[in-house]
TORKOL-4160 file (C-alpha; in steps of 0.2 Angstrom, whole numbers, padded with zeros to 4 digits, m for minus):
423
<pt num="1" X="0000" Y="0000" Z="0000"/>
<pt num="2" X="0007" Y="0017" Z="m0005"/>
<pt num="3" X="m0004" Y="0028" Z="0005"/>
<pt num="4" X="0007" Y="0036" Z="0019"/>
<pt num="5" X="0005" Y="0032" Z="0037"/>
<pt num="6" X="0003" Y="0051" Z="0040"/>
<pt num="7" X="m0012" Y="0052" Z="0030"/>
<pt num="8" X="m0020" Y="0037" Z="0039"/>
<pt num="9" X="m0016" Y="0044" Z="0056"/>
<pt num="10" X="m0022" Y="0061" Z="0052"/>
<pt num="11" X="m0039" Y="0054" Z="0046"/>
<pt num="12" X="m0040" Y="0043" Z="0061"/>
<pt num="13" X="m0037" Y="0057" Z="0073"/>
<pt num="14" X="m0051" Y="0067" Z="0065"/>
<pt num="15" X="m0063" Y="0053" Z="0064"/>
<pt num="16" X="m0061" Y="0048" Z="0082"/>
<pt num="17" X="m0063" Y="0065" Z="0088"/>
<pt num="18" X="m0079" Y="0067" Z="0078"/>
<pt num="19" X="m0085" Y="0051" Z="0086"/>
<pt num="20" X="m0080" Y="0053" Z="0104"/>
<pt num="21" X="m0083" Y="0072" Z="0105"/>
<pt num="22" X="m0097" Y="0073" Z="0094"/>
<pt num="23" X="m0110" Y="0059" Z="0089"/>
<pt num="24" X="m0108" Y="0049" Z="0105"/>
<pt num="25" X="m0112" Y="0063" Z="0118"/>
<pt num="26" X="m0125" Y="0071" Z="0106"/>
<pt num="27" X="m0136" Y="0056" Z="0107"/>
<pt num="28" X="m0132" Y="0051" Z="0125"/>
<pt num="29" X="m0136" Y="0068" Z="0132"/>
<pt num="30" X="m0152" Y="0071" Z="0121"/>
<pt num="31" X="m0161" Y="0055" Z="0116"/>
<pt num="32" X="m0168" Y="0048" Z="0132"/>
<pt num="33" X="m0187" Y="0051" Z="0133"/>
<pt num="34" X="m0188" Y="0054" Z="0152"/>
<pt num="35" X="m0207" Y="0054" Z="0152"/>
<pt num="36" X="m0211" Y="0038" Z="0143"/>
<pt num="37" X="m0195" Y="0029" Z="0139"/>
<pt num="38" X="m0188" Y="0025" Z="0123"/>
<pt num="39" X="m0179" Y="0038" Z="0113"/>
<pt num="40" X="m0182" Y="0055" Z="0106"/>
<pt num="41" X="m0177" Y="0057" Z="0088"/>
<pt num="42" X="m0181" Y="0075" Z="0082"/>
<pt num="43" X="m0168" Y="0089" Z="0084"/>
<pt num="44" X="m0165" Y="0105" Z="0075"/>
<pt num="45" X="m0149" Y="0113" Z="0068"/>
<pt num="46" X="m0145" Y="0119" Z="0086"/>
<pt num="47" X="m0148" Y="0102" Z="0094"/>
<pt num="48" X="m0164" Y="0108" Z="0102"/>
<pt num="49" X="m0178" Y="0096" Z="0104"/>
<pt num="50" X="m0192" Y="0098" Z="0091"/>
<pt num="51" X="m0204" Y="0086" Z="0099"/>
<pt num="52" X="m0206" Y="0067" Z="0095"/>
<pt num="53" X="m0224" Y="0064" Z="0093"/>
<pt num="54" X="m0221" Y="0048" Z="0084"/>
<pt num="55" X="m0209" Y="0034" Z="0087"/>
<pt num="56" X="m0204" Y="0022" Z="0073"/>
<pt num="57" X="m0198" Y="0004" Z="0074"/>
<pt num="58" X="m0183" Y="0007" Z="0064"/>
<pt num="59" X="m0176" Y="0022" Z="0073"/>
<pt num="60" X="m0180" Y="0015" Z="0091"/>
<pt num="61" X="m0171" Y="m0001" Z="0086"/>
<pt num="62" X="m0156" Y="0009" Z="0078"/>
<pt num="63" X="m0153" Y="0018" Z="0095"/>
<pt num="64" X="m0155" Y="0002" Z="0105"/>
<pt num="65" X="m0142" Y="m0005" Z="0093"/>
<pt num="66" X="m0131" Y="0010" Z="0094"/>
<pt num="67" X="m0130" Y="0010" Z="0113"/>
<pt num="68" X="m0128" Y="m0009" Z="0114"/>
<pt num="69" X="m0113" Y="m0007" Z="0102"/>
<pt num="70" X="m0106" Y="0006" Z="0113"/>
<pt num="71" X="m0108" Y="m0005" Z="0127"/>
<pt num="72" X="m0098" Y="m0018" Z="0119"/>
<pt num="73" X="m0084" Y="m0006" Z="0113"/>
<pt num="74" X="m0084" Y="0004" Z="0130"/>
<pt num="75" X="m0089" Y="m0009" Z="0143"/>
<pt num="76" X="m0083" Y="0003" Z="0157"/>
<pt num="77" X="m0096" Y="0016" Z="0152"/>
<pt num="78" X="m0112" Y="0010" Z="0162"/>
<pt num="79" X="m0122" Y="0024" Z="0154"/>
<pt num="80" X="m0122" Y="0016" Z="0137"/>
<pt num="81" X="m0130" Y="0000" Z="0144"/>
<pt num="82" X="m0143" Y="0009" Z="0154"/>
<pt num="83" X="m0148" Y="0018" Z="0138"/>
<pt num="84" X="m0149" Y="0002" Z="0128"/>
<pt num="85" X="m0159" Y="m0006" Z="0142"/>
<pt num="86" X="m0172" Y="0007" Z="0144"/>
<pt num="87" X="m0174" Y="0007" Z="0125"/>
<pt num="88" X="m0176" Y="m0011" Z="0125"/>
<pt num="89" X="m0189" Y="m0011" Z="0139"/>
<pt num="90" X="m0200" Y="0002" Z="0129"/>
<pt num="91" X="m0198" Y="m0008" Z="0113"/>
<pt num="92" X="m0204" Y="m0024" Z="0121"/>
<pt num="93" X="m0218" Y="m0016" Z="0130"/>
<pt num="94" X="m0225" Y="m0006" Z="0115"/>
<pt num="95" X="m0219" Y="m0013" Z="0098"/>
<pt num="96" X="m0221" Y="m0032" Z="0100"/>
<pt num="97" X="m0237" Y="m0039" Z="0094"/>
<pt num="98" X="m0242" Y="m0052" Z="0108"/>
<pt num="99" X="m0256" Y="m0059" Z="0098"/>
<pt num="100" X="m0249" Y="m0061" Z="0080"/>
<pt num="101" X="m0230" Y="m0060" Z="0084"/>
<pt num="102" X="m0218" Y="m0047" Z="0076"/>
<pt num="103" X="m0216" Y="m0029" Z="0078"/>
<pt num="104" X="m0228" Y="m0014" Z="0075"/>
<pt num="105" X="m0221" Y="m0001" Z="0063"/>
<pt num="106" X="m0226" Y="0015" Z="0073"/>
<pt num="107" X="m0232" Y="0022" Z="0089"/>
<pt num="108" X="m0236" Y="0038" Z="0097"/>
<pt num="109" X="m0223" Y="0045" Z="0109"/>
<pt num="110" X="m0231" Y="0036" Z="0124"/>
<pt num="111" X="m0232" Y="0019" Z="0115"/>
<pt num="112" X="m0250" Y="0019" Z="0109"/>
<pt num="113" X="m0251" Y="0011" Z="0092"/>
<pt num="114" X="m0252" Y="0021" Z="0076"/>
<pt num="115" X="m0247" Y="0009" Z="0062"/>
<pt num="116" X="m0248" Y="m0010" Z="0067"/>
<pt num="117" X="m0242" Y="m0016" Z="0050"/>
<pt num="118" X="m0227" Y="m0028" Z="0048"/>
<pt num="119" X="m0214" Y="m0019" Z="0038"/>
<pt num="120" X="m0200" Y="m0032" Z="0034"/>
<pt num="121" X="m0188" Y="m0018" Z="0034"/>
<pt num="122" X="m0193" Y="m0014" Z="0052"/>
<pt num="123" X="m0192" Y="m0032" Z="0057"/>
<pt num="124" X="m0175" Y="m0033" Z="0051"/>
<pt num="125" X="m0170" Y="m0019" Z="0062"/>
<pt num="126" X="m0178" Y="m0027" Z="0077"/>
<pt num="127" X="m0167" Y="m0042" Z="0074"/>
<pt num="128" X="m0152" Y="m0031" Z="0072"/>
<pt num="129" X="m0156" Y="m0022" Z="0089"/>
<pt num="130" X="m0161" Y="m0038" Z="0099"/>
<pt num="131" X="m0146" Y="m0048" Z="0093"/>
<pt num="132" X="m0134" Y="m0034" Z="0096"/>
<pt num="133" X="m0142" Y="m0031" Z="0113"/>
<pt num="134" X="m0139" Y="m0049" Z="0117"/>
<pt num="135" X="m0121" Y="m0048" Z="0112"/>
<pt num="136" X="m0119" Y="m0033" Z="0124"/>
<pt num="137" X="m0129" Y="m0040" Z="0139"/>
<pt num="138" X="m0131" Y="m0059" Z="0137"/>
<pt num="139" X="m0149" Y="m0057" Z="0141"/>
<pt num="140" X="m0156" Y="m0073" Z="0134"/>
<pt num="141" X="m0174" Y="m0067" Z="0135"/>
<pt num="142" X="m0170" Y="m0054" Z="0121"/>
<pt num="143" X="m0161" Y="m0066" Z="0110"/>
<pt num="144" X="m0177" Y="m0076" Z="0110"/>
<pt num="145" X="m0186" Y="m0062" Z="0103"/>
<pt num="146" X="m0173" Y="m0061" Z="0089"/>
<pt num="147" X="m0175" Y="m0079" Z="0086"/>
<pt num="148" X="m0194" Y="m0078" Z="0086"/>
<pt num="149" X="m0194" Y="m0064" Z="0073"/>
<pt num="150" X="m0182" Y="m0073" Z="0062"/>
<pt num="151" X="m0194" Y="m0088" Z="0062"/>
<pt num="152" X="m0209" Y="m0077" Z="0059"/>
<pt num="153" X="m0201" Y="m0070" Z="0043"/>
<pt num="154" X="m0198" Y="m0088" Z="0037"/>
<pt num="155" X="m0216" Y="m0093" Z="0040"/>
<pt num="156" X="m0225" Y="m0078" Z="0034"/>
<pt num="157" X="m0214" Y="m0067" Z="0023"/>
<pt num="158" X="m0202" Y="m0079" Z="0014"/>
<pt num="159" X="m0207" Y="m0080" Z="m0005"/>
<pt num="160" X="m0205" Y="m0099" Z="m0006"/>
<pt num="161" X="m0209" Y="m0100" Z="m0024"/>
<pt num="162" X="m0198" Y="m0086" Z="m0031"/>
<pt num="163" X="m0186" Y="m0083" Z="m0017"/>
<pt num="164" X="m0183" Y="m0068" Z="m0006"/>
<pt num="165" X="m0196" Y="m0060" Z="0005"/>
<pt num="166" X="m0212" Y="m0050" Z="0003"/>
<pt num="167" X="m0208" Y="m0033" Z="0011"/>
<pt num="168" X="m0224" Y="m0025" Z="0017"/>
<pt num="169" X="m0237" Y="m0035" Z="0026"/>
<pt num="170" X="m0251" Y="m0030" Z="0038"/>
<pt num="171" X="m0254" Y="m0035" Z="0056"/>
<pt num="172" X="m0260" Y="m0053" Z="0053"/>
<pt num="173" X="m0246" Y="m0055" Z="0040"/>
<pt num="174" X="m0256" Y="m0054" Z="0025"/>
<pt num="175" X="m0246" Y="m0046" Z="0010"/>
<pt num="176" X="m0250" Y="m0027" Z="0008"/>
<pt num="177" X="m0259" Y="m0020" Z="m0008"/>
<pt num="178" X="m0249" Y="m0017" Z="m0023"/>
<pt num="179" X="m0242" Y="0000" Z="m0029"/>
<pt num="180" X="m0238" Y="0013" Z="m0016"/>
<pt num="181" X="m0241" Y="m0001" Z="m0002"/>
<pt num="182" X="m0227" Y="m0012" Z="m0009"/>
<pt num="183" X="m0236" Y="m0029" Z="m0010"/>
<pt num="184" X="m0230" Y="m0032" Z="m0028"/>
<pt num="185" X="m0212" Y="m0028" Z="m0027"/>
<pt num="186" X="m0195" Y="m0032" Z="m0019"/>
<pt num="187" X="m0180" Y="m0021" Z="m0017"/>
<pt num="188" X="m0162" Y="m0020" Z="m0013"/>
<pt num="189" X="m0164" Y="m0009" Z="0003"/>
<pt num="190" X="m0175" Y="m0022" Z="0013"/>
<pt num="191" X="m0165" Y="m0037" Z="0007"/>
<pt num="192" X="m0148" Y="m0029" Z="0011"/>
<pt num="193" X="m0154" Y="m0025" Z="0028"/>
<pt num="194" X="m0161" Y="m0043" Z="0031"/>
<pt num="195" X="m0143" Y="m0048" Z="0026"/>
<pt num="196" X="m0136" Y="m0036" Z="0039"/>
<pt num="197" X="m0149" Y="m0042" Z="0052"/>
<pt num="198" X="m0145" Y="m0061" Z="0049"/>
<pt num="199" X="m0126" Y="m0057" Z="0050"/>
<pt num="200" X="m0129" Y="m0050" Z="0068"/>
<pt num="201" X="m0141" Y="m0064" Z="0072"/>
<pt num="202" X="m0128" Y="m0077" Z="0068"/>
<pt num="203" X="m0115" Y="m0068" Z="0077"/>
<pt num="204" X="m0126" Y="m0069" Z="0092"/>
<pt num="205" X="m0134" Y="m0086" Z="0091"/>
<pt num="206" X="m0121" Y="m0097" Z="0082"/>
<pt num="207" X="m0136" Y="m0107" Z="0075"/>
<pt num="208" X="m0133" Y="m0116" Z="0059"/>
<pt num="209" X="m0150" Y="m0111" Z="0052"/>
<pt num="210" X="m0145" Y="m0093" Z="0054"/>
<pt num="211" X="m0129" Y="m0095" Z="0045"/>
<pt num="212" X="m0138" Y="m0105" Z="0031"/>
<pt num="213" X="m0150" Y="m0091" Z="0028"/>
<pt num="214" X="m0137" Y="m0078" Z="0029"/>
<pt num="215" X="m0128" Y="m0087" Z="0015"/>
<pt num="216" X="m0144" Y="m0088" Z="0005"/>
<pt num="217" X="m0147" Y="m0070" Z="0007"/>
<pt num="218" X="m0130" Y="m0065" Z="0001"/>
<pt num="219" X="m0132" Y="m0077" Z="m0014"/>
<pt num="220" X="m0149" Y="m0070" Z="m0018"/>
<pt num="221" X="m0143" Y="m0052" Z="m0018"/>
<pt num="222" X="m0129" Y="m0056" Z="m0030"/>
<pt num="223" X="m0140" Y="m0066" Z="m0041"/>
<pt num="224" X="m0155" Y="m0055" Z="m0042"/>
<pt num="225" X="m0152" Y="m0037" Z="m0035"/>
<pt num="226" X="m0135" Y="m0032" Z="m0043"/>
<pt num="227" X="m0136" Y="m0027" Z="m0061"/>
<pt num="228" X="m0124" Y="m0039" Z="m0070"/>
<pt num="229" X="m0121" Y="m0026" Z="m0084"/>
<pt num="230" X="m0117" Y="m0010" Z="m0074"/>
<pt num="231" X="m0112" Y="m0018" Z="m0058"/>
<pt num="232" X="m0124" Y="m0007" Z="m0047"/>
<pt num="233" X="m0138" Y="m0012" Z="m0036"/>
<pt num="234" X="m0156" Y="m0013" Z="m0043"/>
<pt num="235" X="m0167" Y="m0002" Z="m0033"/>
<pt num="236" X="m0184" Y="m0011" Z="m0035"/>
<pt num="237" X="m0189" Y="m0027" Z="m0044"/>
<pt num="238" X="m0206" Y="m0036" Z="m0046"/>
<pt num="239" X="m0209" Y="m0052" Z="m0037"/>
<pt num="240" X="m0200" Y="m0062" Z="m0050"/>
<pt num="241" X="m0185" Y="m0051" Z="m0049"/>
<pt num="242" X="m0188" Y="m0042" Z="m0065"/>
<pt num="243" X="m0181" Y="m0024" Z="m0064"/>
<pt num="244" X="m0195" Y="m0011" Z="m0063"/>
<pt num="245" X="m0195" Y="0008" Z="m0061"/>
<pt num="246" X="m0193" Y="0013" Z="m0043"/>
<pt num="247" X="m0207" Y="0022" Z="m0034"/>
<pt num="248" X="m0209" Y="0029" Z="m0017"/>
<pt num="249" X="m0217" Y="0016" Z="m0005"/>
<pt num="250" X="m0227" Y="0016" Z="0011"/>
<pt num="251" X="m0216" Y="0015" Z="0027"/>
<pt num="252" X="m0200" Y="0021" Z="0018"/>
<pt num="253" X="m0189" Y="0037" Z="0020"/>
<pt num="254" X="m0193" Y="0042" Z="0002"/>
<pt num="255" X="m0212" Y="0042" Z="0005"/>
<pt num="256" X="m0210" Y="0051" Z="0021"/>
<pt num="257" X="m0201" Y="0065" Z="0012"/>
<pt num="258" X="m0213" Y="0066" Z="m0003"/>
<pt num="259" X="m0229" Y="0064" Z="0007"/>
<pt num="260" X="m0240" Y="0050" Z="0000"/>
<pt num="261" X="m0238" Y="0055" Z="m0018"/>
<pt num="262" X="m0227" Y="0042" Z="m0027"/>
<pt num="263" X="m0212" Y="0049" Z="m0035"/>
<pt num="264" X="m0210" Y="0049" Z="m0054"/>
<pt num="265" X="m0203" Y="0032" Z="m0058"/>
<pt num="266" X="m0185" Y="0032" Z="m0064"/>
<pt num="267" X="m0172" Y="0018" Z="m0067"/>
<pt num="268" X="m0160" Y="0025" Z="m0053"/>
<pt num="269" X="m0147" Y="0018" Z="m0042"/>
<pt num="270" X="m0141" Y="0024" Z="m0025"/>
<pt num="271" X="m0122" Y="0026" Z="m0024"/>
<pt num="272" X="m0124" Y="0025" Z="m0005"/>
<pt num="273" X="m0133" Y="0009" Z="m0005"/>
<pt num="274" X="m0121" Y="0002" Z="m0018"/>
<pt num="275" X="m0105" Y="0005" Z="m0007"/>
<pt num="276" X="m0115" Y="0001" Z="0009"/>
<pt num="277" X="m0119" Y="m0016" Z="0001"/>
<pt num="278" X="m0101" Y="m0019" Z="m0003"/>
<pt num="279" X="m0095" Y="m0018" Z="0015"/>
<pt num="280" X="m0110" Y="m0026" Z="0023"/>
<pt num="281" X="m0108" Y="m0041" Z="0011"/>
<pt num="282" X="m0090" Y="m0042" Z="0015"/>
<pt num="283" X="m0095" Y="m0042" Z="0034"/>
<pt num="284" X="m0108" Y="m0055" Z="0031"/>
<pt num="285" X="m0096" Y="m0067" Z="0022"/>
<pt num="286" X="m0083" Y="m0065" Z="0036"/>
<pt num="287" X="m0095" Y="m0068" Z="0050"/>
<pt num="288" X="m0103" Y="m0083" Z="0041"/>
<pt num="289" X="m0086" Y="m0090" Z="0036"/>
<pt num="290" X="m0093" Y="m0090" Z="0018"/>
<pt num="291" X="m0082" Y="m0092" Z="0003"/>
<pt num="292" X="m0076" Y="m0075" Z="m0002"/>
<pt num="293" X="m0070" Y="m0077" Z="m0020"/>
<pt num="294" X="m0087" Y="m0079" Z="m0029"/>
<pt num="295" X="m0092" Y="m0062" Z="m0022"/>
<pt num="296" X="m0076" Y="m0051" Z="m0024"/>
<pt num="297" X="m0080" Y="m0046" Z="m0042"/>
<pt num="298" X="m0097" Y="m0040" Z="m0037"/>
<pt num="299" X="m0091" Y="m0031" Z="m0022"/>
<pt num="300" X="m0077" Y="m0022" Z="m0032"/>
<pt num="301" X="m0089" Y="m0017" Z="m0046"/>
<pt num="302" X="m0101" Y="m0009" Z="m0033"/>
<pt num="303" X="m0087" Y="0002" Z="m0027"/>
<pt num="304" X="m0080" Y="0006" Z="m0045"/>
<pt num="305" X="m0098" Y="0011" Z="m0051"/>
<pt num="306" X="m0099" Y="0024" Z="m0036"/>
<pt num="307" X="m0081" Y="0029" Z="m0039"/>
<pt num="308" X="m0084" Y="0033" Z="m0057"/>
<pt num="309" X="m0101" Y="0040" Z="m0056"/>
<pt num="310" X="m0105" Y="0045" Z="m0038"/>
<pt num="311" X="m0090" Y="0053" Z="m0031"/>
<pt num="312" X="m0090" Y="0072" Z="m0033"/>
<pt num="313" X="m0071" Y="0075" Z="m0036"/>
<pt num="314" X="m0074" Y="0093" Z="m0039"/>
<pt num="315" X="m0084" Y="0098" Z="m0024"/>
<pt num="316" X="m0082" Y="0083" Z="m0013"/>
<pt num="317" X="m0094" Y="0070" Z="m0006"/>
<pt num="318" X="m0105" Y="0058" Z="m0014"/>
<pt num="319" X="m0121" Y="0062" Z="m0024"/>
<pt num="320" X="m0138" Y="0055" Z="m0019"/>
<pt num="321" X="m0144" Y="0046" Z="m0035"/>
<pt num="322" X="m0140" Y="0042" Z="m0053"/>
<pt num="323" X="m0145" Y="0033" Z="m0068"/>
<pt num="324" X="m0140" Y="0015" Z="m0067"/>
<pt num="325" X="m0129" Y="0015" Z="m0082"/>
<pt num="326" X="m0123" Y="0033" Z="m0082"/>
<pt num="327" X="m0121" Y="0049" Z="m0073"/>
<pt num="328" X="m0128" Y="0056" Z="m0057"/>
<pt num="329" X="m0144" Y="0065" Z="m0059"/>
<pt num="330" X="m0147" Y="0071" Z="m0041"/>
<pt num="331" X="m0132" Y="0080" Z="m0035"/>
<pt num="332" X="m0137" Y="0084" Z="m0017"/>
<pt num="333" X="m0127" Y="0077" Z="m0003"/>
<pt num="334" X="m0137" Y="0067" Z="0010"/>
<pt num="335" X="m0131" Y="0062" Z="0027"/>
<pt num="336" X="m0133" Y="0043" Z="0026"/>
<pt num="337" X="m0125" Y="0040" Z="0009"/>
<pt num="338" X="m0110" Y="0051" Z="0014"/>
<pt num="339" X="m0108" Y="0041" Z="0030"/>
<pt num="340" X="m0109" Y="0024" Z="0022"/>
<pt num="341" X="m0097" Y="0027" Z="0008"/>
<pt num="342" X="m0084" Y="0032" Z="0021"/>
<pt num="343" X="m0084" Y="0014" Z="0028"/>
<pt num="344" X="m0086" Y="0006" Z="0011"/>
<pt num="345" X="m0072" Y="0014" Z="0002"/>
<pt num="346" X="m0060" Y="0011" Z="0017"/>
<pt num="347" X="m0066" Y="m0007" Z="0017"/>
<pt num="348" X="m0063" Y="m0008" Z="m0001"/>
<pt num="349" X="m0045" Y="m0001" Z="0001"/>
<pt num="350" X="m0042" Y="m0014" Z="0014"/>
<pt num="351" X="m0049" Y="m0028" Z="0003"/>
<pt num="352" X="m0042" Y="m0023" Z="m0014"/>
<pt num="353" X="m0027" Y="m0013" Z="m0010"/>
<pt num="354" X="m0033" Y="0001" Z="m0022"/>
<pt num="355" X="m0026" Y="0018" Z="m0018"/>
<pt num="356" X="m0041" Y="0026" Z="m0027"/>
<pt num="357" X="m0053" Y="0020" Z="m0014"/>
<pt num="358" X="m0043" Y="0028" Z="0000"/>
<pt num="359" X="m0043" Y="0044" Z="m0011"/>
<pt num="360" X="m0062" Y="0043" Z="m0012"/>
<pt num="361" X="m0063" Y="0040" Z="0007"/>
<pt num="362" X="m0052" Y="0056" Z="0010"/>
<pt num="363" X="m0063" Y="0066" Z="m0003"/>
<pt num="364" X="m0079" Y="0062" Z="0006"/>
<pt num="365" X="m0072" Y="0064" Z="0023"/>
<pt num="366" X="m0066" Y="0081" Z="0019"/>
<pt num="367" X="m0083" Y="0086" Z="0013"/>
<pt num="368" X="m0092" Y="0078" Z="0028"/>
<pt num="369" X="m0080" Y="0086" Z="0041"/>
<pt num="370" X="m0080" Y="0103" Z="0033"/>
<pt num="371" X="m0098" Y="0105" Z="0028"/>
<pt num="372" X="m0109" Y="0091" Z="0034"/>
<pt num="373" X="m0104" Y="0089" Z="0053"/>
<pt num="374" X="m0111" Y="0103" Z="0063"/>
<pt num="375" X="m0096" Y="0104" Z="0075"/>
<pt num="376" X="m0105" Y="0115" Z="0087"/>
<pt num="377" X="m0116" Y="0101" Z="0092"/>
<pt num="378" X="m0107" Y="0086" Z="0085"/>
<pt num="379" X="m0119" Y="0078" Z="0073"/>
<pt num="380" X="m0122" Y="0077" Z="0054"/>
<pt num="381" X="m0134" Y="0089" Z="0045"/>
<pt num="382" X="m0147" Y="0080" Z="0036"/>
<pt num="383" X="m0146" Y="0087" Z="0018"/>
<pt num="384" X="m0134" Y="0099" Z="0009"/>
<pt num="385" X="m0133" Y="0105" Z="m0009"/>
<pt num="386" X="m0119" Y="0100" Z="m0020"/>
<pt num="387" X="m0107" Y="0113" Z="m0013"/>
<pt num="388" X="m0111" Y="0110" Z="0005"/>
<pt num="389" X="m0124" Y="0123" Z="0009"/>
<pt num="390" X="m0138" Y="0117" Z="0020"/>
<pt num="391" X="m0155" Y="0112" Z="0013"/>
<pt num="392" X="m0161" Y="0103" Z="0028"/>
<pt num="393" X="m0149" Y="0108" Z="0043"/>
<pt num="394" X="m0159" Y="0098" Z="0056"/>
<pt num="395" X="m0149" Y="0085" Z="0065"/>
<pt num="396" X="m0162" Y="0072" Z="0070"/>
<pt num="397" X="m0179" Y="0066" Z="0063"/>
<pt num="398" X="m0190" Y="0051" Z="0064"/>
<pt num="399" X="m0177" Y="0042" Z="0052"/>
<pt num="400" X="m0161" Y="0050" Z="0056"/>
<pt num="401" X="m0152" Y="0045" Z="0072"/>
<pt num="402" X="m0134" Y="0038" Z="0076"/>
<pt num="403" X="m0135" Y="0022" Z="0065"/>
<pt num="404" X="m0127" Y="0028" Z="0049"/>
<pt num="405" X="m0117" Y="0042" Z="0056"/>
<pt num="406" X="m0111" Y="0035" Z="0072"/>
<pt num="407" X="m0108" Y="0018" Z="0065"/>
<pt num="408" X="m0098" Y="0025" Z="0051"/>
<pt num="409" X="m0087" Y="0034" Z="0062"/>
<pt num="410" X="m0084" Y="0019" Z="0074"/>
<pt num="411" X="m0081" Y="0008" Z="0059"/>
<pt num="412" X="m0069" Y="0020" Z="0051"/>
<pt num="413" X="m0060" Y="0023" Z="0067"/>
<pt num="414" X="m0057" Y="0004" Z="0069"/>
<pt num="415" X="m0051" Y="0002" Z="0051"/>
<pt num="416" X="m0040" Y="0017" Z="0052"/>
<pt num="417" X="m0032" Y="0011" Z="0068"/>
<pt num="418" X="m0029" Y="m0006" Z="0060"/>
<pt num="419" X="m0022" Y="0002" Z="0044"/>
<pt num="420" X="m0010" Y="0013" Z="0054"/>
<pt num="421" X="m0003" Y="m0002" Z="0063"/>
<pt num="422" X="0000" Y="m0010" Z="0047"/>
<pt num="423" X="0008" Y="0005" Z="0038"/>
């Protein structure tokens, strides 16, 4: 590797400072809901509480995962375990469906149900949170919830005829209506996060069935959800895995931003998802002790597609979306894509010894550190224009907590420390 030790160490110091002096204290000091339990998620550009009238399964689980992960990395800090524990108590009390099993999608702040549907995307984060909580606390009761959720997915959500999983279901596990409600399509986002969840579940349980399903999920994504011609991820497909134009769907971030009017269908790909998929696939393969060689070409092509089309080499950062076989078409810079590509390009640099991946990491990190992180309070702004001016300067919302930002900084700090030792 020709990247100098000085470059690696400088990045490591900056990233570690952003983690330990920024993201960690931001959520530790603000996110506890002292009135009802669980977590507050909505904060303005100054870090002031905007009120959290609704609590979503995915972000409650993401903060449980976050504080559980911190518990494992900083076992002497009791506050992290206490935060994770109270979050888990709220989750079990208000989101678990005691009659039909599985997890409700949304509640009011006090835990009263608002949407009792079964989003498989949401179920994946429930597995992710409960598995990580078990790894941090060895609470076997919570591991049982992770196992039960996994079993329910196989019973009610697995498409045993065509493969993969139905993604949107209602309370009694009937598949949702087609179109905006998502009953007639599958997508990379949900299936990638299921792979992520199965990775954590197998790390927690060690059960062979969890390893087998993890391997099957990796293979399904490679076979059906990566475009073999362009090397990028397929946004949405029909139930038979034929590519179809993507639309905004119920219980997704895109629909929340656009209201309930579906976006204009376009054949787009997300650079953030592609690079995130590359490093999460690598982690799944390592955790499951799966053969790496069959997947390395696909992992590299995901990185190279983003490197060629998604990185803004002029202004810095990663674009939001582009045409699958060509240029970027949405050049705004959003928090989660820029967080995930930090990890993905570093992971690619370690895996393939390609200096260009480290250059891309440095490019994105410089943009993030200069424009996206609000250093006065320590967290990422939500959305910037191409040159780094805020479009949405708020720090937290029902979908944005520490999962992408904090995880990226933690993963990058770990990798940079490892690279520094090897340099």
